[in-house]
C-alpha positions as CSV (number, residue, x, y, z in Angstrom):
1,M,4.7,-7.1,2.8
2,R,2.2,-7.4,5.7
3,S,0.5,-4.2,6.6
4,P,1.1,-3.0,10.2
5,L,-2.4,-1.5,10.3
6,D,-5.2,-3.2,12.2
7,P,-7.6,-4.9,9.8
8,D,-10.4,-2.5,10.7
9,A,-8.2,0.5,10.1
10,L,-7.0,-0.9,6.8
11,L,-10.6,-1.4,5.7
12,D,-11.4,2.1,6.7
13,V,-8.5,3.4,4.6
14,T,-9.6,1.3,1.7
15,L,-13.2,2.5,1.8
16,S,-12.0,6.2,2.1
17,A,-9.7,5.7,-0.9
18,I,-12.7,4.4,-3.0
19,C,-14.6,7.5,-2.0
20,A,-11.7,9.8,-2.8
21,R,-11.1,8.1,-6.2
22,N,-14.7,8.6,-7.1
23,Q,-15.4,11.9,-5.4
24,Y,-16.5,13.8,-8.6
25,T,-18.8,11.1,-9.9
26,R,-22.2,12.0,-11.2
27,D,-23.5,8.5,-10.8
28,A,-22.8,7.2,-7.3
29,A,-24.6,3.9,-7.7
30,P,-21.5,1.9,-8.9
31,V,-19.4,3.5,-6.2
32,I,-21.9,2.4,-3.5
33,T,-21.9,-1.1,-5.0
34,E,-18.0,-1.1,-4.8
35,L,-18.0,0.1,-1.2
36,I,-20.5,-2.5,-0.1
37,A,-18.5,-5.3,-1.7
38,A,-15.2,-4.0,-0.3
39,A,-16.7,-3.7,3.2
40,G,-17.4,-7.5,3.1
41,G,-20.2,-7.3,5.6
42,R,-18.6,-4.8,7.9
43,D,-21.5,-2.4,7.8
44,D,-20.3,-0.7,11.0
45,I,-17.0,0.4,9.4
46,L,-18.7,1.2,6.1
47,A,-21.2,3.5,7.9
48,R,-18.5,5.3,9.8
49,A,-16.2,5.8,6.8
50,A,-19.1,6.9,4.6
51,G,-20.6,9.3,7.1
52,I,-17.2,10.9,8.0
53,W,-16.3,11.2,4.3
54,A,-19.7,12.7,3.4
55,G,-19.4,15.2,6.3
56,Y,-15.9,16.2,5.6
57,F,-16.0,16.5,1.8
58,D,-19.6,17.7,1.2
59,A,-19.4,20.4,-1.5
60,A,-21.2,21.2,-4.7
61,E,-18.6,19.1,-6.7
62,T,-19.0,16.0,-4.5
63,R,-22.7,16.3,-3.7
64,A,-23.8,13.2,-5.7
65,L,-21.5,10.9,-3.8
66,A,-21.9,12.6,-0.4
67,T,-25.7,12.3,-0.7
68,A,-25.5,8.6,-1.6
69,L,-23.0,7.9,1.2
70,R,-25.3,9.6,3.7
71,A,-28.1,7.2,2.6
72,L,-26.2,4.2,3.7
73,P,-27.6,2.7,6.9
74,G,-25.9,4.2,10.0
75,A,-23.8,6.7,8.0
76,E,-25.9,9.8,8.9
77,R,-24.8,9.7,12.6
78,W,-21.1,10.0,11.5
79,V,-21.6,13.1,9.3
80,T,-21.3,15.5,12.2
81,E,-17.9,13.9,13.0
82,G,-16.8,14.5,9.4
83,R,-17.8,18.2,9.7
84,R,-16.0,18.5,13.0
85,R,-12.8,17.1,11.5
86,R,-13.1,19.5,8.5
87,G,-13.1,22.4,11.0
88,I,-9.8,21.3,12.7
89,P,-6.9,23.5,11.5
90,R,-4.3,21.8,9.3
91,H,-1.0,20.7,10.8
92,G,2.2,22.3,9.7
93,A,4.8,24.9,10.4
94,P,3.4,28.4,11.2
95,I,3.6,30.8,8.3
96,P,5.6,33.9,9.3
97,R,3.7,37.1,8.9
98,P,5.5,40.0,7.3
């Protein structure tokens, strides 16, 4: 089945999935290698996905990967956007208060 997603959006999802699958790694080097290969030369999309992921998921448990992602060329400028997105309240039905 053909994906209805734009190829750039599909690549972004793929890169984010690689990050999520490896978020607790202690050795980020193989993950970075996999991301670069998956990006297929689309360094702009890689930088955006890496920076947003690093900003959104930066925590003690994910620090090794987040730090390595931020080191990718162009990623640092997207970290603020990831932090901004983390601060947005989650969607869902309101929880009634007693």
